[in-house]
N, C-alpha and C positions, 0 to 999 in steps of 0.2 A: 345660625345653625350651631348646635353644640359641637365641641371638638371631640376627637376620638377618645381623648383621655377622660373627658367628662362622661361620655357614654359608657366607657368601660367601668368607671366608678359606679354609675347607676346600675349597671348589670350586676356588679359584685354586691351592691347593697340589696338589690331585689333577691338575689340568690341566698343571701344570709337570712333575709326575712322569710323566704320560702322554707328554709331548713327549720326555722322556729315554728312556723305554722304546721309543717308536716309532723314535727315532734309533738306539738300540742294536740294534733288530731289523733296520733297514736296513743298518747296518754289518756285522752278523753275516751277513746274507744275501749281501752282496757278497764278504766273506771266504770264506764257505762255497763259493761257486762256484769260486773259485781253488783252495781246499783239496780240493774234490771232484775237480777235474781232475787234481791231483797224485796223489791216491789211485788213480784209475782208470789213470793212466799207470804207477804203481809196482807195482800188483797182478800183472800178467802176469809181469813179470820176477821178482818175489819168489816167486810160485808155481812158476815154472819152475825157479828156483834150488833151491827146496826139493825138487822132484821129482828133479832131477839129483843133489843131494847124497844124498838117500835112496836112490836107485838105485845110486850109487857106493859107499855104505857097505855095501851087500849084498855087494859083490865084493872087499872088502878085509878084512884081519884087524883086529880092534878095537884091537890093540896097536900098529898102525902110526902112530897119531897120538893125542895126549892128549885131543883133543876127542871122540874116538870111544870111548875107554876107559870101561867100566862100573866104578863104584866103589860100595861100600856107602854108601847115603845116610845119613850121620850129620849132615851140616850142609847145610841147604837155603837158597838165596837166592831171594827173590821180588823181581823187578824190576817195579815198578808205575809206570804213567804216568798222572798226574793233571794238573790244570790249575794255572796260576799265579793265575788270577782266578776269582771266583765268579759269581753270577747266571746260572747255567746249569742250573737245575732240579736233578734228581737225578743229574747226571753224576758228580760226585765222590763222592757218598754211595754210589752203586752200586759203584764201584771200591773204596772203603774197606771196604764190607760184605764183598765177596768176598775181599779181601786179609786182613781180620780172620779170616774163616772159615778161610783157608788157614794162617794163623799159629797158630790154636788147634787145628788138626786133629792128632790123635794118631796116630802110626804107629810100628810096631815098628822099633826100631833108630835112629829119628830122635832126635838129641840136641839140636839147636838149629836155630832159624830166624832169618834176618837179612833186612834189607830194603835195597834200593837204590831211591830214590824220585826220580822226575822230577815237578816241580811243587810249588808252595808249599802248595797245599791239602792234599795228602797228607802233606807234611812237618809242617804245623801240627797235624795230627791225631795222627800216629804218634810224634812226639817226646815226647808226654805219656804214651805207653804203654811197656810193659816190653820190647817187641821191639826189639833193637838195630838201628841203622841204619848200614850200612857206608858208603854213599855217598849224597849228595844233590845233585841237579842242578836249579838254579833258572834261570828266564828263558832257557831254550834253545828253547822252543816257538814263540816269536814269529816267528822266521825260520829254519825248518828247512831244512837242506841236508845233503848226504851226509857232509860232513866232520864234522859234529856226531855223526852216528851212528857214523862210523868211530872217533872218539875214544872214545865209550862202548864200542864193540865191542872195541877194543884193551884197555881196562881190564878188561872182563869176561873176555876170553880169558886175559890174564895172571893174573888172580885165580883163575880155575878151574885153570889149569895149575900154579899154586903151591899148590893145595890149600886155598884159603880157603873153598871150599864144594864140595859133591859133586854138586849138581843146581841148575839154574836154571830158574825158572818166570817167564814173562813175562805180566803182567796188564795188559791195555789194553782200550780200547773199540773194537769193530769197527763201522765206519760202514756202515749199510744205506741210510738215507735221512735227510732233514732231521728226520723225526719218529720215527725208529727207529734206536737204537744198541744194541749188545749187548756186554756185558762178556765178554771172552774170556781164557781161561787157556791158554797155549801153553808146552809144555816145549821149550826150545831147547838145553839142555846136560844130559847128553851128547847128541850128535847120534844120533838113532835111525834105523836102516834102515827102508825101506818094507816093508810086509807082502808076502811072496811066497808063493804057493800051494806046497804040498809037492811037487806033481808038475811045477812049473815048472822049465824049464831055464835056469840062470843062465849067461849068456855072459860069459866073461872078457874084460877090456879089455886092450889094448896101450897102455902109457903112454909118452908122449914129452913132456918129457925123462925124467922118472922118476916113479914113484908117490909117493915122499916129497915131491918138489917140488910136484907137483900138489895133493896134500892140504894142504900147508903154505900154498899160495896160495888154494885154494878154501874151505877150512873156516872160517878167520877172516872171509873175505869174506861167507860165508853168514850168520854171526852179525850182521855189520854191516847186511846187507840186511834181515834180519828186524826189527832194531831200527828201521831207517829207515822201513820199511813201517808198523810199529806206531805210530810217532810221527805219521806222516801220517794214519793212520786215527784216532788219538786227537784230533788237531787238528781234523779235519773233523767228528768227533762232537761236540767241544766247541762249535764254531760252530753246528751244527745244534741242539744242546740249548739254547744261549743264544737262538738265534732263536725257537725254540718257546716258551721261557719268557717272552721279552719280548713275543711276540705275545699270550700268555695274560694277561700283566700289563697290556697295553694294553687288552684287552677288559674286564678287571676294572675298570680305571679308567673306562672308558665307562659300565659299569653303576653304579659308585659316583657318577659325576657325575649320572647320571639320577636316582638315589635322592635325592642331596643337592638337586638342583634341585626335585624334587617336595616335599621337606621345606621348602625355602625358600619355595616358592609357598604351602604350607599356613601357614607362619609369617606370611607377608605378609598372607594372607587373614585370619588370626586377628587380626592387628594392625589391619587395616582395619575388621573387624567390631567390634573393641573401641572404636575411635575413633568409629564411627557410633553405637554404643550410648551412649557418653559424651555425644555431641552431642544425641542424642534425650533422654537423661536430663536434660541441662542445660536443654533447651527445655521439657520437661515441668515442671521445677522452677520456671521463670519464669512459668508460667501462673497 
């Protein structure tokens, strides 16, 4: 049985850990509020952008722009957004599990799969695996702004146009609430038109200045916006997952402190009882 001194040390250690988890929960909650506001502001624009591009792609020929052209999918790239730090529950594990499933999925005609990874946790996992990594992006999620997404988007567009891959899947965590996040897989290249009923009348657009100029301006911007939205969603999900994990850790620390306190009281009572028995035994021996 542990001594009173050992139990007191364990209680002190658990209390110190509890202070850390409580502080991390408060920090994550504060950051979550700001991240959630950014997500709610970005969603309407990103959704409308997707609707506009999908509607526009119905009315143009696929060969008018490289981002619209369909190619036989021989090489697929998976762009996965993980976190740079841990202590966020199953946030990264869920992303890694889904990405691993996609890399191992067998499809007819598919010859190779490669990765582009945002976040240190995803990189640490996949760099020990056989799947090749084309690009890695670290320490860019701490202060997300549109210029970061624009840089990533330009790299993706140029790589797709040069034929480095034939299809791009975006894997990120969609933010629902502080306690609910959902791993999402979105195909963003090639850009697909929206579904139109067979009996629907498709009205042609009049382009000004020209169809080619509008497509060249809008389609790369669409990729950048989707990446920006995905990073904001992922960051808010990370803070929500960390806040939930730290809240659970704090509660577990409370339970452990209660159990250790009870154990300490029992040990102290046993020590007192032993001393009393020794005193009584000594008194009886002197009679």
